[in-house]
C-alpha positions in Angstrom: 0.0 0.0 -0.1 1.0 3.4 -0.8 2.1 5.9 1.7 1.2 9.6 2.0 4.1 11.8 1.8 5.0 14.2 4.5 7.7 16.0 2.3 7.8 19.0 0.1 10.2 17.4 -2.5 8.6 16.2 -6.0 11.4 13.9 -6.4 10.9 11.9 -3.2 7.4 11.1 -4.9 9.1 9.6 -7.7 12.0 7.7 -5.6 9.4 6.3 -3.1 6.1 4.6 -2.9 4.0 7.9 -2.1 0.7 8.7 -3.3 0.8 11.5 -5.8 -2.1 13.3 -7.4 -1.0 14.6 -10.7 -1.6 18.6 -11.1 0.6 19.0 -13.9 -2.2 20.1 -16.0 -2.8 23.1 -13.7 0.8 23.8 -13.2 1.1 23.9 -17.1 -1.6 26.5 -17.4 0.1 28.6 -14.4 3.4 29.3 -16.1 1.8 31.0 -18.6 1.3 33.9 -16.3 4.0 36.3 -15.2 2.9 36.5 -11.5 0.8 34.1 -9.7 -0.1 34.3 -5.9 -0.5 31.4 -4.0 -3.1 32.0 -0.8 -3.8 28.5 1.0 -3.5 27.6 4.7 -0.3 25.8 5.9 0.3 22.3 5.1 -1.6 22.7 1.9 0.9 22.0 -0.6 2.4 25.0 -1.7 5.8 24.1 -1.3 5.4 20.9 -3.2 3.8 22.7 -6.4 6.8 25.1 -6.5 9.1 22.1 -6.2 7.3 20.5 -9.0 7.8 23.5 -11.1 11.5 23.8 -10.3 11.8 20.3 -11.3 10.2 20.8 -14.5 12.5 23.6 -15.2 15.7 22.0 -13.9 15.4 18.3 -15.2 12.8 18.5 -17.8 10.1 15.4 -17.9 12.7 12.7 -17.8 12.6 10.5 -15.7 10.5 12.4 -13.0 7.1 13.1 -15.1 6.3 9.6 -16.8 2.9 8.9 -16.4 1.9 12.5 -15.8 -0.2 14.9 -18.1 2.4 17.2 -18.7 4.8 14.5 -19.9 4.3 14.9 -24.0 3.4 18.5 -23.6 6.6 20.1 -21.9 9.1 21.1 -24.6 12.7 22.2 -24.9 10.8 25.8 -25.1 10.2 25.8 -21.4 13.6 24.9 -20.3 15.4 27.9 -19.1 19.2 27.5 -20.1 
């Protein structure tokens, strides 16, 4: 049985057997904006979302985003050099 993660690191979801709810479709739409304001209570996943975005820009989709919505939509134009 998969565990519920107690971490803000997206990479730990990939490396362990943790439950992950794919929010990459929403993240993809967020990156089109110049600024975004996250207003959520404590322990609501803000840091995990930001770490997921950082992982996308730093590492791309391989290998962390296989079997997610964003996998075939993320292109080289999104990666910052």
